N, C-alpha and C positions, 0 to 999 in steps of 0.2 A: 412373273405373273403368277396369281393365285389360281390353282387348279380347280375347276368346277367339280362338285360332287355329283356323281350319278346316284340318285337315291335308290336305284334298284341293284346297285353293286355294293360289295362289302368294301369297308375302308381298308385301304393299303398302308403299309408302313411309310412309304414315300409321301403318301398324301397326308398322313398323320404329322410327318415332320414339317411339310409345307404349312399345315395349320398353325402348328406351334410357332413357326417362324412369323407367321402373320400377326400373332399375338405379340411376339417380341418387337416387330416393327412398329407397332402402334404404341406399344408401351414405351419404347426407346423415343418415339416422336413426342410423347407427352411427359417424359420424365422430369423435365424442369418445372412444369406446372404442378406435378405431383409433389415435388420437392418443397414447393412454396405453400403446401398444405400441412407440412410435417411439423405438428405441435406436440403429438403424443407418441411415446412416453416422454421424450425430450425433443425440443426444437432444434435439431441438428441439420435439418434440411437435405437429407440424402435417401428419404425412402424411395423416390422414383429410380435414382441411380442404383441404388442397392438391389431393387427388384429386377432392374434391367441386367445388371452384371451377373446376378444369380442365374437368370435364364439363358443369358449369353454364353456363360461358362459351360452350362449343361449341354447346350446345342453344339458348341465347339468340341466337347468331349466326344460327341457322335460322328464326327467327321472321319474317324478312323474305321468305320463300319460301312459295309455295302448295303445300303438300305433295300436293295433289290432283293436280297436273300435273307435279310434280318426280319424275323417274325415280329409282330406288334408287341407280344409279351416280352421279348428280349430288348426290343427298342425301348419300352417303357421302363424295363429294369435298369438299363444303362442310363436312361434319362434322369430317372429318380436318384440314382447314385451321383450323377453329374450335378444334380441341384444341391444335394448334400455337401458335396466337396467344395462347390463354389458359392454356397450361400452367403449372403452379405446381410447384416443388419437384422432386426426383429422381423421385418416383414419377409425378408428373403428366406430366413430359417423356418418361419412358420409356413411359407409357401412349400418349402421342401418337405416339412413334416406331413402337410396335406397330401402331397403328391405320393410321399412314401406309403401313407395309409391306403390310398387309392390303389396304387401299383401292387403292393403286397396282397391285396384282396384279389386283384385281377389275375395274378400269378397262379391262383388255385383253379383258374378255368383252363381246361385243356387246350392246347395250342390249336388242335384240329377243330375245335368248336368255335362258332362265331360268338363274340362278345355281345350278350343281350342287353336290353335296356335295364331288366332287372339286375343283371351283374353289375352294370354301371351304377345303378342306385345304391345297391349295397356298398360298393366300393367308395362312393362319394361319402356316404354316412361314415364309414370307417376312417375315411380321410379326416373329416372335420373332428371326429371324436378323438383321434390321435393328436391333431393339432392342439386342441383344447387341453388335453390331458398332459402333454409335455411343455405347455407354456405355464410359466410360473405367474400366478395371480392373472388368469385370463380375464379380459375385460369385454363386455358387450359394447357395440358401437365401433369395433375395429374390423380388421380383415377376417377374423375369426367369425364374426356375426355374418359376414357375406358368404363365407364358405358354408355355414350352417343353412342359411336360407337357400343357396344354391342347391344344396343337397336335398332339402326337404321338398321344394318345388320341382326337382327333376323327378323324384320318386312319385309325386303326385300326378304330373303330366305324363309320366311314362306309362301309366296305366292304360292310356289310350293307344299304346304301342306305335307311337309316331317315330319319324326318323329322328335320331339325336340331335342333329343340327338344328331342326326345326323346334325341338323342345328346348333347347338352350336359347334360341332367339325369342321364344315366348317368356323365358325366365328374366331376360334382360330389363324389361320394364319394372319388374318386381325388385331387381337388384338396384335399379336407379331410385326407386322409392325408398328402399332400405338405406341406401347411401345418404339420402336427404334427412333421414330421421337419426343418423348417428350423432349429430349434436344434441339431441334430447336424451340419447343413451349414456353419453359420456360428458359430463359438465365442463370439462376443460375445453372441448371442442366448442361447445356453446359460447363460452367466455372468449375464445380466441376468434370466433367467428367463421369457423371452417368445417367442413366434413372431414372424416378421417383420411388421411393420405394413403395408408395401406389398403383401406377398403376401396378408395378410388383406383389405386394401382390394380386390385383384383378385377374390378369392373372393366377397366380399359383392356386388360389382358384377355378377358373373356369375349369382350366386343370384337377385339382384333382377331381372335382365333375363329370366331363365328363368321364375321362379315369380311374380313381379309381387305382385299382391294376395292370391294363394292363400297366400303365406307369412305366418304369424302368430306365428312363434316369436322367440326372442332369440338372436342369433348368438354374442354374447360375454357372459359372466358378468362385468360390471364391479363385482365385490365391493369391491374396494379400488383407489384411485388409487395413483399411484407415490409420492406424498408419504407416504401411510400406509404403504405397504409399507417404504419406506426408514426411517421412524421405528421400526416393529416391529423390523426388521433390526438397527438401530443399538442398540436396547434390549437385544435378546437377546445381541448381541456384548459389550456392555458388562457384563452381569451374569455371562457366562461367563468373560470375561477376568479380572474381579475375583473369581471363585470363590465368587459369591454365589447359584449355582444351587441350592445345597442348601437355601436358606432359601425356604420355601414361602410367600411373601407373597401377598396377595389379588390383586396385579396378575398374578403368575406363574399363579396359578390361573385368572385370567380368560382369559389367553392360551391355556392348555391346553384350556379348557372351550369357549371360543367361537371359536377359530381352528384347528379340526381341519384337517390338510393337504388333505383331499379338497375342501375348500371355498375353498382359496386359489386365486386366478386368476394366480398367479406361481409357476412350477415350481420356482424356486431358493428362494423364501421357503417353499414348502411342504416342501421338503427340509429346510431348516434347522430349522423348527418341529418336524418329525418327529424329527430328532436331538436337538434340544433336549429334547423331551418324554421321549425314551428316556433321556437323560443324567440328567435329574431322577429318573426312576422306576427307574433302573438296569435297563432292559429288554434292553439289548445291550451286549455286552462289547466290540463293535467301535466304538462311539461314543466319541469323545474330544473334549475342549474344543478341541483344535487343529484338527480336521476342521471343526467349527462356525464357529470364528473365520475360518479361511481361506475357506470358502464364503461367509460374511458379508461378508468384505472384497472378494471377487470381485463380489458382488452390488452393493455400494456403489459401487466403482470403476467398474463398467460404466455406472452412471447419473450418475456425476460425472467426466467425462473432462477432460482438458485439451485444449480445442479449438484445434488449431494454426491454423485459419482461423476468423474470427469472422463474416463477413457472407455471407449466402446471396444471391448477385446474379444477377438475371435481366433480360434485355432482349431486344428484337428490333433487328436490324441489317439495314437493306435496303441491299444493295451489289451492283454488278455486277463489281467489281474482284476478288473473293475467292472462295474455296471453303472447305469444311469443314476440310480438312487444313491450310490455311493458318492459319485461326483456332486450331485445335488446337495448332500449334506455338507460336503467339504466346502462348497461355495457360498453357503448361506450367509456367512459373516463377511464376505468379501464385497458384497454388492447387491445389485437387483437386476431386473430384466434378464434373468437366467433362463436359457433355453439350451437344452442339450439333445442333440439328435444322434441316435445310434444306428449303425449298420454293421452288424457283425462285430468285429473288434475295433471298429473305428467310430470315434465320438466327435461330433462336430460341436464345439462349445461356443456360446454367445453369452457375454456377461458385461454389464456396466460397473465399472470398479475404479477406485483409486490406486489400486495395487497390482497392476498387470504383471509386473516382473515377479511378485511373490506367488501369484497363481501359476504363471508358467514354470517356476522353480518347483512348486509343489507337484505339479502334473508331471514333471520330468522324472519323478521318483516312480511313476507307475507305467511309463511307457515312452514312446518316441512322439515328439511334438513337431508338426509341419504346418505350413499355410498360415503363419501367424500374422494377424492384422490388427494394429492398435490404432484407433482414431481418437483424436483429441476433440471431445464434443463441445468444449467451450470455444475452441477456435473455429469449428463448423458453425456453432450458433452465432458468433460475431460475423461470420461470412454471410449467414442467412439474412441477418437483419440490417446488414450494411447497405448503404446506398451505392457503394462501388462493389457490387456483388460479382463474384466469380462463379460461373456456372461449370460444374464438373460433368465431363463426358466419360471419364474413365477413373479407375481407382489408383493406378500407378503410371509413372512415366520416368524415362531417363532423359535428361536434357544434356546434350553433348555440345560443349563449346569449343570450337575448333578454328584454327587458322590455315586456310588454304583450300581451294576447290578440290584438289586431288584427295586430300585426307577425308573431306566431306563425302566425296563420292564412294570411297572405300567403305566408309561407316553406313552409308545408305545401302550399299550392296550387301551388308552384313545384317541389314534389317533395321538400321536406325532411322527413326521417324521424326524426332525432335532434335533439330540441329540448329544451332546459333553459330553462323559462319561470320568472322570478323576479318578485316584486313590488316593494315599496318598498325592501326591504332586499337588498343584493347577496348572491349565493349563497355560502354557506360552503365551505371546502374539502371537507368531507364531501359536500356536495350535488354539488359538481362531480366528485369521485371516483365517486360512485355513478352519475352520468350517463355518465362514461367506461366504467365497467364495463357499464353497461346496453346500450352500443352493440354489445358482443360483438364488437369488430373488432381485429385485430392492430395496425393503423395508423390513428391517429385525428388528424384536423386539426380545431382548435378556432377558432371565430369568435365574437366577442362584440361587442355593440353598444356 
């Protein structure tokens, strides 16, 4: 249960931990809906999962500490470091950067002093400034914009010296309005018909932290997945291009009756269907087949880009020889979406590239590399737009294929969770495929007896 906050008492470390867990719970609950919005910077469909894993890893790293005796400043320091070490994807690394900026600022407040609203305001400002600064080619209409708006409105509302949670509750409607405006800020979002996935993830995280178990609604109407949206879009473009829209087939009638624009969770498809219906029913003299075809092609192209760089590569480099600027210069010719987070001698690197092995070899000359993760974004993209989509719940899994209940029980005792048990006959390809999908993991290692 979420602990209720007594507005007359100071925030405790245990309560802060509970609030952040509430944010994680709501984020985890909505991660697949967030994944389905993921078109920028590339449509690899893992923003929700990456943000969840980032937060999950940071909170897991705090389980070794006694929260009853840990100060809030120390808790935040360990939490920020955990975010950095466990950050996944662009949004996860940017979230870690934002938190680092906030926490580094709050560390200057004496532990004996209560953290005031003015302290928090200043820390939030430094958080988004650091996130903007360390993100290569930062864009408005993303999670960065949400962080900036959150910081600015907190500072404005804090002038009335309200309780922080009440301030944040009053900011949520502003964040919702900002989220709705992201397609106007970033053209690729408008063409794809979605709001920004990282921005949505940030809003969900804030809502979860503030409202916790008091929240009982659904944040996103996941009426259609991307594969269905693209299939409907392709069908409409086809019949309009072939000038078959005057023929009122049963399928067209089904689209008109069952897919009214107001119920479509993609603004571009909603517009296309509205124009399509008007074209069929001759309701508007302004509607033309050319408009529908152009909008349809824009929608399709947004979700089927030519990815210049295939591999989302992340790792931690421990080195005393270099700094962030040095690494930034070294990586510029290797790819894009470069984000480097530094904490002491530890560097968390994120880059989209075609040469992950070359980057790792280069960095091995400067220090020790750990926590390497290389995702094939083309495969992730195919999964995102596939009608037979697999939903990821975790980053890695080990599937153990064994014969015999005794051996299976031993492996379970050692912590094995994904086990395919077979009898006298070897498992079929379909059995193995089902077991792989059941792990709900992006990266799977298989071990068989």
